[in-house]
py3Dmol code that shows the C-alpha trace and the ligand (Angstrom):
import py3Dmol

protein = """\
ATOM      1  CA  MET A   1      48.207  -4.901  33.899  1.00  0.00           C
ATOM      2  CA  PRO A   2      44.568  -3.872  33.253  1.00  0.00           C
ATOM      3  CA  ASP A   3      41.926  -6.431  32.170  1.00  0.00           C
ATOM      4  CA  ARG A   4      41.320  -6.530  28.598  1.00  0.00           C
ATOM      5  CA  TYR A   5      37.775  -6.228  26.966  1.00  0.00           C
ATOM      6  CA  ALA A   6      36.959  -5.374  23.250  1.00  0.00           C
ATOM      7  CA  VAL A   7      34.098  -5.021  20.899  1.00  0.00           C
ATOM      8  CA  ILE A   8      34.467  -7.193  17.569  1.00  0.00           C
ATOM      9  CA  GLY A   9      32.353  -6.273  14.519  1.00  0.00           C
ATOM     10  CA  HIS A  10      32.732  -5.236  11.023  1.00  0.00           C
ATOM     11  CA  PRO A  11      32.806  -2.419  10.196  1.00  0.00           C
ATOM     12  CA  ILE A  12      33.751  -1.264  13.640  1.00  0.00           C
ATOM     13  CA  ALA A  13      35.314   2.290  13.410  1.00  0.00           C
ATOM     14  CA  HIS A  14      31.976   3.985  14.128  1.00  0.00           C
ATOM     15  CA  SER A  15      31.227   1.889  17.511  1.00  0.00           C
ATOM     16  CA  LYS A  16      30.655   3.969  20.669  1.00  0.00           C
ATOM     17  CA  SER A  17      31.280   0.766  22.823  1.00  0.00           C
ATOM     18  CA  PRO A  18      34.946   1.822  23.674  1.00  0.00           C
ATOM     19  CA  LEU A  19      33.731   5.315  24.746  1.00  0.00           C
ATOM     20  CA  ILE A  20      30.954   3.941  26.797  1.00  0.00           C
ATOM     21  CA  HIS A  21      32.960   1.153  28.574  1.00  0.00           C
ATOM     22  CA  GLY A  22      35.864   3.727  29.077  1.00  0.00           C
ATOM     23  CA  LEU A  23      33.686   5.993  30.731  1.00  0.00           C
ATOM     24  CA  PHE A  24      32.119   3.229  32.952  1.00  0.00           C
ATOM     25  CA  ALA A  25      35.556   1.981  34.008  1.00  0.00           C
ATOM     26  CA  GLN A  26      36.680   5.676  34.885  1.00  0.00           C
ATOM     27  CA  ALA A  27      33.489   6.259  37.003  1.00  0.00           C
ATOM     28  CA  THR A  28      33.589   2.856  38.940  1.00  0.00           C
ATOM     29  CA  GLY A  29      37.528   2.899  39.282  1.00  0.00           C
ATOM     30  CA  GLN A  30      37.893  -0.547  37.505  1.00  0.00           C
ATOM     31  CA  ASP A  31      41.400  -1.085  36.035  1.00  0.00           C
ATOM     32  CA  MET A  32      40.670  -2.303  32.506  1.00  0.00           C
ATOM     33  CA  ARG A  33      41.101  -1.599  28.832  1.00  0.00           C
ATOM     34  CA  TYR A  34      38.630  -1.841  26.146  1.00  0.00           C
ATOM     35  CA  GLU A  35      39.427  -1.761  22.390  1.00  0.00           C
ATOM     36  CA  ALA A  36      37.456  -2.008  19.166  1.00  0.00           C
ATOM     37  CA  ILE A  37      38.489  -5.080  16.808  1.00  0.00           C
ATOM     38  CA  ASP A  38      37.591  -5.301  13.309  1.00  0.00           C
ATOM     39  CA  GLY A  39      36.833  -8.953  12.473  1.00  0.00           C
ATOM     40  CA  GLY A  40      36.949  -8.297   8.799  1.00  0.00           C
ATOM     41  CA  ALA A  41      34.828  -9.337   5.696  1.00  0.00           C
ATOM     42  CA  GLU A  42      36.587 -12.600   5.088  1.00  0.00           C
ATOM     43  CA  ALA A  43      35.017 -15.900   6.446  1.00  0.00           C
ATOM     44  CA  GLY A  44      36.470 -17.091   9.641  1.00  0.00           C
ATOM     45  CA  GLY A  45      37.501 -13.693  10.545  1.00  0.00           C
ATOM     46  CA  PHE A  46      35.525 -13.323  13.712  1.00  0.00           C
ATOM     47  CA  GLY A  47      36.939 -16.872  15.135  1.00  0.00           C
ATOM     48  CA  ARG A  48      40.494 -15.680  14.252  1.00  0.00           C
ATOM     49  CA  ALA A  49      40.005 -12.291  15.985  1.00  0.00           C
ATOM     50  CA  LEU A  50      38.298 -13.849  19.111  1.00  0.00           C
ATOM     51  CA  ALA A  51      41.094 -16.471  19.407  1.00  0.00           C
ATOM     52  CA  ALA A  52      43.766 -13.950  19.142  1.00  0.00           C
ATOM     53  CA  PHE A  53      42.080 -11.623  21.756  1.00  0.00           C
ATOM     54  CA  ARG A  54      41.774 -14.655  24.093  1.00  0.00           C
ATOM     55  CA  ALA A  55      45.214 -15.914  23.587  1.00  0.00           C
ATOM     56  CA  ALA A  56      46.355 -12.205  24.501  1.00  0.00           C
ATOM     57  CA  GLY A  57      44.522 -12.555  27.861  1.00  0.00           C
ATOM     58  CA  GLY A  58      41.253 -10.904  26.815  1.00  0.00           C
ATOM     59  CA  ARG A  59      38.546 -11.385  29.442  1.00  0.00           C
ATOM     60  CA  GLY A  60      35.487 -10.730  27.546  1.00  0.00           C
ATOM     61  CA  VAL A  61      34.019  -9.197  24.303  1.00  0.00           C
ATOM     62  CA  ASN A  62      31.218  -7.344  22.930  1.00  0.00           C
ATOM     63  CA  VAL A  63      30.087  -8.639  19.638  1.00  0.00           C
ATOM     64  CA  THR A  64      28.174  -6.587  16.992  1.00  0.00           C
ATOM     65  CA  LEU A  65      27.002  -6.938  13.514  1.00  0.00           C
ATOM     66  CA  PRO A  66      27.534  -9.157  11.546  1.00  0.00           C
ATOM     67  CA  PHE A  67      29.165 -11.704  14.179  1.00  0.00           C
ATOM     68  CA  LYS A  68      26.185 -12.155  16.693  1.00  0.00           C
ATOM     69  CA  LEU A  69      25.234 -15.534  15.639  1.00  0.00           C
ATOM     70  CA  GLU A  70      28.853 -16.708  15.236  1.00  0.00           C
ATOM     71  CA  ALA A  71      29.548 -15.477  18.694  1.00  0.00           C
ATOM     72  CA  LEU A  72      26.485 -17.824  20.236  1.00  0.00           C
ATOM     73  CA  ALA A  73      28.100 -20.636  18.316  1.00  0.00           C
ATOM     74  CA  ALA A  74      31.616 -20.036  19.851  1.00  0.00           C
ATOM     75  CA  ALA A  75      30.361 -20.239  23.158  1.00  0.00           C
ATOM     76  CA  GLY A  76      29.873 -23.471  25.432  1.00  0.00           C
ATOM     77  CA  GLU A  77      27.199 -22.130  27.538  1.00  0.00           C
ATOM     78  CA  ALA A  78      24.545 -19.427  26.850  1.00  0.00           C
ATOM     79  CA  SER A  79      21.920 -17.491  28.698  1.00  0.00           C
ATOM     80  CA  ASP A  80      18.313 -18.358  27.644  1.00  0.00           C
ATOM     81  CA  ASP A  81      17.973 -14.836  26.194  1.00  0.00           C
ATOM     82  CA  ALA A  82      21.003 -15.622  23.806  1.00  0.00           C
ATOM     83  CA  ARG A  83      19.487 -19.051  23.024  1.00  0.00           C
ATOM     84  CA  LEU A  84      16.251 -17.808  22.252  1.00  0.00           C
ATOM     85  CA  ALA A  85      17.537 -14.802  20.245  1.00  0.00           C
ATOM     86  CA  GLY A  86      19.880 -17.104  18.328  1.00  0.00           C
ATOM     87  CA  ALA A  87      22.662 -14.562  18.795  1.00  0.00           C
ATOM     88  CA  ALA A  88      24.808 -13.331  21.329  1.00  0.00           C
ATOM     89  CA  ASN A  89      26.244  -9.712  22.035  1.00  0.00           C
ATOM     90  CA  ALA A  90      28.624 -10.524  25.012  1.00  0.00           C
ATOM     91  CA  LEU A  91      30.923 -13.217  25.809  1.00  0.00           C
ATOM     92  CA  ARG A  92      32.845 -13.838  29.017  1.00  0.00           C
ATOM     93  CA  PHE A  93      35.994 -15.961  29.250  1.00  0.00           C
ATOM     94  CA  ASP A  94      36.840 -18.082  32.358  1.00  0.00           C
ATOM     95  CA  GLY A  95      39.716 -20.350  31.909  1.00  0.00           C
ATOM     96  CA  ASP A  96      38.733 -22.680  28.927  1.00  0.00           C
ATOM     97  CA  ARG A  97      34.751 -21.696  29.307  1.00  0.00           C
ATOM     98  CA  VAL A  98      33.286 -19.216  26.959  1.00  0.00           C
ATOM     99  CA  GLN A  99      29.983 -17.959  28.193  1.00  0.00           C
ATOM    100  CA  ALA A 100      27.355 -16.158  25.989  1.00  0.00           C
ATOM    101  CA  CYS A 101      24.701 -13.629  26.698  1.00  0.00           C
ATOM    102  CA  ASN A 102      22.427 -11.321  24.892  1.00  0.00           C
ATOM    103  CA  PHE A 103      21.613  -8.150  26.665  1.00  0.00           C
ATOM    104  CA  ASP A 104      20.123  -6.244  23.579  1.00  0.00           C
ATOM    105  CA  GLY A 105      16.577  -6.849  24.894  1.00  0.00           C
ATOM    106  CA  ILE A 106      17.125  -6.175  28.638  1.00  0.00           C
ATOM    107  CA  GLY A 107      18.890  -3.011  27.548  1.00  0.00           C
ATOM    108  CA  LEU A 108      15.947  -2.003  25.348  1.00  0.00           C
ATOM    109  CA  ALA A 109      13.304  -2.706  28.119  1.00  0.00           C
ATOM    110  CA  ARG A 110      15.419  -1.012  30.700  1.00  0.00           C
ATOM    111  CA  ASP A 111      15.721   2.190  28.503  1.00  0.00           C
ATOM    112  CA  ILE A 112      12.044   2.243  27.895  1.00  0.00           C
ATOM    113  CA  GLU A 113      10.892   1.682  31.524  1.00  0.00           C
ATOM    114  CA  VAL A 114      13.800   3.556  33.635  1.00  0.00           C
ATOM    115  CA  ASN A 115      14.949   6.235  31.244  1.00  0.00           C
ATOM    116  CA  LEU A 116      11.819   6.865  29.364  1.00  0.00           C
ATOM    117  CA  GLY A 117       9.378   6.196  32.066  1.00  0.00           C
ATOM    118  CA  LEU A 118       7.122   3.756  30.289  1.00  0.00           C
ATOM    119  CA  PRO A 119       6.289   0.695  32.332  1.00  0.00           C
ATOM    120  CA  LEU A 120       5.704  -2.163  29.927  1.00  0.00           C
ATOM    121  CA  ALA A 121       3.169  -3.904  32.173  1.00  0.00           C
ATOM    122  CA  GLY A 122      -0.182  -3.998  30.303  1.00  0.00           C
ATOM    123  CA  ARG A 123       1.169  -2.387  27.262  1.00  0.00           C
ATOM    124  CA  ARG A 124       0.185  -3.089  23.574  1.00  0.00           C
ATOM    125  CA  VAL A 125       3.379  -3.150  21.387  1.00  0.00           C
ATOM    126  CA  LEU A 126       3.933  -2.910  17.829  1.00  0.00           C
ATOM    127  CA  LEU A 127       7.385  -4.491  16.981  1.00  0.00           C
ATOM    128  CA  LEU A 128       8.509  -3.722  13.377  1.00  0.00           C
ATOM    129  CA  GLY A 129      10.983  -6.048  11.913  1.00  0.00           C
ATOM    130  CA  ALA A 130      11.856  -9.665  12.302  1.00  0.00           C
ATOM    131  CA  GLY A 131      15.656  -9.699  12.285  1.00  0.00           C
ATOM    132  CA  GLY A 132      18.121 -10.087  15.101  1.00  0.00           C
ATOM    133  CA  ALA A 133      16.991  -6.970  16.876  1.00  0.00           C
ATOM    134  CA  ALA A 134      13.204  -7.910  16.886  1.00  0.00           C
ATOM    135  CA  ARG A 135      14.013 -11.331  17.811  1.00  0.00           C
ATOM    136  CA  GLY A 136      16.143 -10.393  21.071  1.00  0.00           C
ATOM    137  CA  ALA A 137      13.437  -7.722  22.164  1.00  0.00           C
ATOM    138  CA  LEU A 138      10.537 -10.133  22.249  1.00  0.00           C
ATOM    139  CA  LEU A 139      11.242 -12.037  25.398  1.00  0.00           C
ATOM    140  CA  PRO A 140      12.392  -9.055  27.530  1.00  0.00           C
ATOM    141  CA  LEU A 141       9.220  -7.119  26.383  1.00  0.00           C
ATOM    142  CA  ALA A 142       6.852  -9.957  27.310  1.00  0.00           C
ATOM    143  CA  ARG A 143       8.534 -10.640  30.485  1.00  0.00           C
ATOM    144  CA  ALA A 144       8.326  -7.046  31.477  1.00  0.00           C
ATOM    145  CA  GLY A 145       4.434  -7.503  31.243  1.00  0.00           C
ATOM    146  CA  ALA A 146       3.582  -6.314  27.807  1.00  0.00           C
ATOM    147  CA  ARG A 147      -0.145  -7.891  27.137  1.00  0.00           C
ATOM    148  CA  ARG A 148      -0.018  -7.694  23.217  1.00  0.00           C
ATOM    149  CA  ILE A 149       2.955  -7.930  20.887  1.00  0.00           C
ATOM    150  CA  ALA A 150       2.309  -7.623  17.096  1.00  0.00           C
ATOM    151  CA  ILE A 151       5.326  -8.339  14.977  1.00  0.00           C
ATOM    152  CA  ALA A 152       5.147  -6.698  11.544  1.00  0.00           C
ATOM    153  CA  ASN A 153       7.706  -7.346   9.071  1.00  0.00           C
ATOM    154  CA  ARG A 154       8.351  -6.376   5.148  1.00  0.00           C
ATOM    155  CA  THR A 155       8.683 -10.164   4.717  1.00  0.00           C
ATOM    156  CA  ALA A 156       5.561 -11.321   6.498  1.00  0.00           C
ATOM    157  CA  ALA A 157       6.392 -14.852   6.593  1.00  0.00           C
ATOM    158  CA  LYS A 158       9.544 -14.167   8.632  1.00  0.00           C
ATOM    159  CA  ALA A 159       7.350 -12.305  11.186  1.00  0.00           C
ATOM    160  CA  ALA A 160       4.897 -15.236  11.304  1.00  0.00           C
ATOM    161  CA  SER A 161       7.514 -17.864  11.853  1.00  0.00           C
ATOM    162  CA  LEU A 162       9.118 -15.697  14.592  1.00  0.00           C
ATOM    163  CA  ALA A 163       5.839 -15.500  16.432  1.00  0.00           C
ATOM    164  CA  ARG A 164       5.334 -19.080  15.929  1.00  0.00           C
ATOM    165  CA  GLU A 165       9.020 -20.125  17.330  1.00  0.00           C
ATOM    166  CA  LEU A 166       8.989 -17.880  20.294  1.00  0.00           C
ATOM    167  CA  ALA A 167       5.028 -17.914  21.367  1.00  0.00           C
ATOM    168  CA  PRO A 168       5.732 -21.083  23.575  1.00  0.00           C
ATOM    169  CA  HIS A 169       8.428 -19.229  25.520  1.00  0.00           C
ATOM    170  CA  LEU A 170       6.308 -16.134  26.348  1.00  0.00           C
ATOM    171  CA  PRO A 171       4.093 -15.743  29.134  1.00  0.00           C
ATOM    172  CA  GLY A 172       0.567 -17.127  28.469  1.00  0.00           C
ATOM    173  CA  SER A 173      -0.880 -13.589  29.168  1.00  0.00           C
ATOM    174  CA  CYS A 174       0.725 -12.033  26.192  1.00  0.00           C
ATOM    175  CA  ILE A 175      -1.045 -12.073  22.909  1.00  0.00           C
ATOM    176  CA  LEU A 176       1.418 -12.547  20.131  1.00  0.00           C
ATOM    177  CA  SER A 177       0.910 -12.404  16.248  1.00  0.00           C
ATOM    178  CA  GLY A 178       3.215 -11.890  13.415  1.00  0.00           C
ATOM    179  CA  GLY A 179       2.693 -10.779   9.727  1.00  0.00           C
ATOM    180  CA  ALA A 180       2.538  -7.911   7.599  1.00  0.00           C
ATOM    181  CA  LEU A 181       1.566  -4.464   8.588  1.00  0.00           C
ATOM    182  CA  ALA A 182      -1.453  -4.992   6.363  1.00  0.00           C
ATOM    183  CA  ASP A 183      -2.401  -7.822   8.457  1.00  0.00           C
ATOM    184  CA  LEU A 184      -3.169  -5.676  11.725  1.00  0.00           C
ATOM    185  CA  PRO A 185      -6.832  -5.668  12.567  1.00  0.00           C
ATOM    186  CA  ALA A 186      -8.446  -2.317  11.477  1.00  0.00           C
ATOM    187  CA  GLY A 187      -8.472   0.055  14.561  1.00  0.00           C
ATOM    188  CA  GLU A 188      -5.944  -1.713  16.681  1.00  0.00           C
ATOM    189  CA  THR A 189      -3.718   0.706  18.481  1.00  0.00           C
ATOM    190  CA  PHE A 190      -0.356   0.593  20.256  1.00  0.00           C
ATOM    191  CA  ASP A 191       1.113   2.124  23.291  1.00  0.00           C
ATOM    192  CA  LEU A 192       4.689   1.556  22.025  1.00  0.00           C
ATOM    193  CA  VAL A 193       5.642   1.405  18.388  1.00  0.00           C
ATOM    194  CA  LEU A 194       9.113  -0.147  18.040  1.00  0.00           C
ATOM    195  CA  ASN A 195      11.195   0.120  14.930  1.00  0.00           C
ATOM    196  CA  ALA A 196      13.627  -2.863  14.922  1.00  0.00           C
ATOM    197  CA  THR A 197      14.142  -2.753  11.164  1.00  0.00           C
ATOM    198  CA  SER A 198      17.331  -1.237   9.536  1.00  0.00           C
ATOM    199  CA  ALA A 199      15.001   0.933   7.151  1.00  0.00           C
ATOM    200  CA  SER A 200      16.297   4.075   9.016  1.00  0.00           C
ATOM    201  CA  LEU A 201      19.988   3.221   7.884  1.00  0.00           C
ATOM    202  CA  SER A 202      18.727   3.852   4.531  1.00  0.00           C
ATOM    203  CA  ALA A 203      16.428   6.857   5.185  1.00  0.00           C
ATOM    204  CA  GLY A 204      13.483   4.659   4.735  1.00  0.00           C
ATOM    205  CA  THR A 205      10.688   3.694   7.069  1.00  0.00           C
ATOM    206  CA  PRO A 206       7.904   0.935   7.383  1.00  0.00           C
ATOM    207  CA  ALA A 207       4.635   2.633   6.496  1.00  0.00           C
ATOM    208  CA  VAL A 208       2.971   2.472   9.864  1.00  0.00           C
ATOM    209  CA  PRO A 209      -0.681   3.470   9.540  1.00  0.00           C
ATOM    210  CA  PRO A 210      -1.144   6.625  11.508  1.00  0.00           C
ATOM    211  CA  GLY A 211      -4.183   5.210  13.386  1.00  0.00           C
ATOM    212  CA  ALA A 212      -1.787   2.587  14.821  1.00  0.00           C
ATOM    213  CA  PHE A 213      -0.494   5.189  17.350  1.00  0.00           C
ATOM    214  CA  ALA A 214      -2.555   5.361  20.481  1.00  0.00           C
ATOM    215  CA  PRO A 215      -2.963   8.690  22.263  1.00  0.00           C
ATOM    216  CA  GLY A 216       0.323   9.516  24.047  1.00  0.00           C
ATOM    217  CA  ALA A 217       2.095   6.624  22.350  1.00  0.00           C
ATOM    218  CA  LEU A 218       5.659   6.169  22.573  1.00  0.00           C
ATOM    219  CA  ALA A 219       7.574   5.745  19.061  1.00  0.00           C
ATOM    220  CA  TYR A 220      11.138   4.281  19.435  1.00  0.00           C
ATOM    221  CA  ASP A 221      13.763   3.778  16.657  1.00  0.00           C
ATOM    222  CA  MET A 222      16.554   1.204  17.729  1.00  0.00           C
ATOM    223  CA  VAL A 223      19.047   3.003  15.385  1.00  0.00           C
ATOM    224  CA  TYR A 224      20.993   5.787  17.086  1.00  0.00           C
ATOM    225  CA  GLY A 225      23.034   8.812  16.154  1.00  0.00           C
ATOM    226  CA  GLN A 226      20.619   9.472  13.021  1.00  0.00           C
ATOM    227  CA  GLY A 227      18.584  12.194  14.422  1.00  0.00           C
ATOM    228  CA  LEU A 228      14.982  12.490  13.999  1.00  0.00           C
ATOM    229  CA  THR A 229      14.655   9.442  11.533  1.00  0.00           C
ATOM    230  CA  PRO A 230      11.873   8.931   8.700  1.00  0.00           C
ATOM    231  CA  PHE A 231      10.025   6.645  11.165  1.00  0.00           C
ATOM    232  CA  LEU A 232      10.232   9.219  14.161  1.00  0.00           C
ATOM    233  CA  GLN A 233       8.966  11.895  11.901  1.00  0.00           C
ATOM    234  CA  LEU A 234       6.185   9.626  10.743  1.00  0.00           C
ATOM    235  CA  ALA A 235       5.151   8.869  14.387  1.00  0.00           C
ATOM    236  CA  GLN A 236       5.283  12.473  15.298  1.00  0.00           C
ATOM    237  CA  ALA A 237       3.029  13.280  12.242  1.00  0.00           C
ATOM    238  CA  ALA A 238       0.628  10.517  13.457  1.00  0.00           C
ATOM    239  CA  GLY A 239       0.302  12.099  16.805  1.00  0.00           C
ATOM    240  CA  ALA A 240       2.901  10.201  18.889  1.00  0.00           C
ATOM    241  CA  THR A 241       3.866  12.637  21.757  1.00  0.00           C
ATOM    242  CA  ARG A 242       7.044  10.846  22.736  1.00  0.00           C
ATOM    243  CA  VAL A 243       9.823   9.857  20.469  1.00  0.00           C
ATOM    244  CA  ALA A 244      13.201   8.083  21.170  1.00  0.00           C
ATOM    245  CA  ASP A 245      16.127   6.557  19.410  1.00  0.00           C
ATOM    246  CA  GLY A 246      18.492   3.527  20.419  1.00  0.00           C
ATOM    247  CA  ALA A 247      20.991   5.451  22.174  1.00  0.00           C
ATOM    248  CA  GLY A 248      19.615   4.506  25.742  1.00  0.00           C
ATOM    249  CA  MET A 249      19.269   0.769  24.558  1.00  0.00           C
ATOM    250  CA  LEU A 250      22.863   0.864  23.555  1.00  0.00           C
ATOM    251  CA  VAL A 251      24.070   2.278  26.904  1.00  0.00           C
ATOM    252  CA  GLU A 252      22.002   0.019  28.938  1.00  0.00           C
ATOM    253  CA  GLN A 253      23.077  -3.094  27.130  1.00  0.00           C
ATOM    254  CA  ALA A 254      26.758  -2.035  27.749  1.00  0.00           C
ATOM    255  CA  ALA A 255      25.960  -1.580  31.402  1.00  0.00           C
ATOM    256  CA  GLU A 256      24.656  -5.059  31.634  1.00  0.00           C
ATOM    257  CA  ALA A 257      27.613  -6.563  29.897  1.00  0.00           C
ATOM    258  CA  PHE A 258      29.804  -4.523  32.228  1.00  0.00           C
ATOM    259  CA  ALA A 259      28.108  -5.766  35.483  1.00  0.00           C
ATOM    260  CA  TRP A 260      28.299  -9.430  34.055  1.00  0.00           C
ATOM    261  CA  TRP A 261      32.177  -9.048  33.606  1.00  0.00           C
ATOM    262  CA  ARG A 262      32.927  -6.702  36.524  1.00  0.00           C
ATOM    263  CA  GLY A 263      30.260  -7.508  39.359  1.00  0.00           C
ATOM    264  CA  MET A 264      29.182  -4.003  39.443  1.00  0.00           C
ATOM    265  CA  ARG A 265      26.623  -1.870  37.410  1.00  0.00           C
ATOM    266  CA  PRO A 266      27.649   1.362  36.401  1.00  0.00           C
ATOM    267  CA  ASP A 267      25.522   4.379  36.489  1.00  0.00           C
ATOM    268  CA  THR A 268      24.205   5.035  33.092  1.00  0.00           C
ATOM    269  CA  ARG A 269      22.561   8.496  33.177  1.00  0.00           C
ATOM    270  CA  GLN A 270      25.586  10.605  32.688  1.00  0.00           C
ATOM    271  CA  VAL A 271      27.182   8.454  29.934  1.00  0.00           C
ATOM    272  CA  LEU A 272      23.673   8.575  28.198  1.00  0.00           C
ATOM    273  CA  SER A 273      23.419  12.305  28.197  1.00  0.00           C
ATOM    274  CA  MET A 274      26.893  12.781  27.220  1.00  0.00           C
ATOM    275  CA  LEU A 275      26.127  10.367  24.195  1.00  0.00           C
ATOM    276  CA  GLN A 276      23.034  12.356  23.143  1.00  0.00           C
ATOM    277  CA  SER A 277      24.527  15.693  23.383  1.00  0.00           C
ATOM    278  CA  ARG A 278      27.274  14.638  20.811  1.00  0.00           C
ATOM    279  CA  SER A 279      24.781  13.250  18.320  1.00  0.00           C
TER     280      SER A 279
END
"""
ligand_1 = """\
48
NAP
P 18.866 -7.450 10.718
O 18.671 -8.893 11.283
O 19.466 -7.332 9.380
O 17.116 -7.361 10.307
C 16.602 -6.206 9.502
C 15.140 -6.019 9.444
O 14.717 -4.713 8.973
C 14.293 -7.084 8.813
O 13.229 -7.365 9.460
C 14.003 -6.264 7.384
O 13.137 -6.901 6.644
C 13.908 -5.049 7.839
N 14.128 -3.965 6.808
C 15.256 -3.485 6.379
N 15.134 -2.662 5.459
C 13.708 -2.310 5.511
C 12.851 -1.377 4.807
N 13.579 -0.395 3.839
N 11.644 -1.157 5.004
C 11.170 -2.306 5.857
N 11.842 -3.128 6.735
C 13.133 -3.246 6.433
O 19.137 -6.174 11.548
P 18.917 -6.202 13.052
O 20.225 -6.809 13.765
O 17.785 -6.595 13.564
O 18.893 -4.459 13.410
C 17.965 -3.884 13.082
C 18.104 -2.401 13.717
O 18.364 -2.206 14.971
C 19.592 -1.894 13.104
O 19.123 -0.341 12.477
C 20.226 -1.748 14.222
O 21.460 -0.713 14.063
C 19.596 -1.517 15.420
N 19.970 -2.093 16.557
C 20.462 -1.097 17.697
C 20.832 -1.622 18.781
C 21.070 -0.764 19.898
O 21.744 -1.131 20.802
N 20.522 0.624 19.834
C 21.066 -3.020 19.135
C 20.941 -3.839 17.935
C 20.474 -3.476 16.725
P 12.977 -8.103 5.832
O 12.953 -9.400 6.596
O 11.908 -8.143 5.038
O 14.179 -8.145 4.921
"""
view = py3Dmol.view(width=600, height=400)
view.addModel(protein, "pdb")
view.setStyle({"model": 0}, {"cartoon": {"style": "trace"}})
view.addModel(ligand_1, "xyz")
view.setStyle({"model": 1}, {"stick": {}})
view.zoomTo()
view.show()
């Protein structure tokens, strides 16, 4: 009997996780099955789906929107990344124990540093958005050595409160601020501009001032499969020489979860290029 894993979300039909984990399992020779489960829109749907999957012998799950907060609440133990993000994107079942991790931020940092070749040490980062994705990215970016992180959000108060909450957990060398785009000091430039808003899903973009992109900056949109989003177009027009979407982040966080479950980290290069060639 193959070991069973799944991703739970709503909606879930679009999820690439079954494809990615299927390819990882094939490449590493792991005897496992990975399926997509719709937690539904009704209250309690996630809890019911999780309980049913565990009762059927499931070994672990990935969790995606809108259940990442509930996933953390369902776990008895959580990694620092999951606790500080206030959300989990992976659970592991070990008898009665349910452990939670959040690999989104680590996946992002790995994609930027390894796949895109931009070491984060000493970089100045403009992080757009203050939702779950931005929150999960903060600690891994700072841990990787970013020396300045400016969080800018449409609702400025959310960015300010996120900065206040997480500042004590960041290395002292990282200068952190939170507010609106309009609050950025005039003339400040960034090596990495990260779109962690969901604006691209509705063909919108935060209005980043062209002067915010340092020469040779990398513009990164966390959404994937949307082609050259309005944010990436804006970045190119402002002179960003490198642009990327979140496909690499997706594959890298999946590889982290796979390693946590199965004790071996799969190679991500082929899976990522296959995913990119399909979009
Ligand atoms: P979320 O918690 O709902 O937060 C959404 C954020 O986007 C908020 O800061 C919101 O600002 C901002 N926003 C929404 N529409 C906007 C607009 N038109 N203009 C400016 N800002 C806008 O969502 P999330 O979980 O953080 O996800 C954010 C994005 O990251 C999504 O597109 C998601 O697909 C992507 N993501 C990708 C991966 C990956 O593996 N590649 C993983 C996780 C997330 P307000 O606070 O003002 O409402």
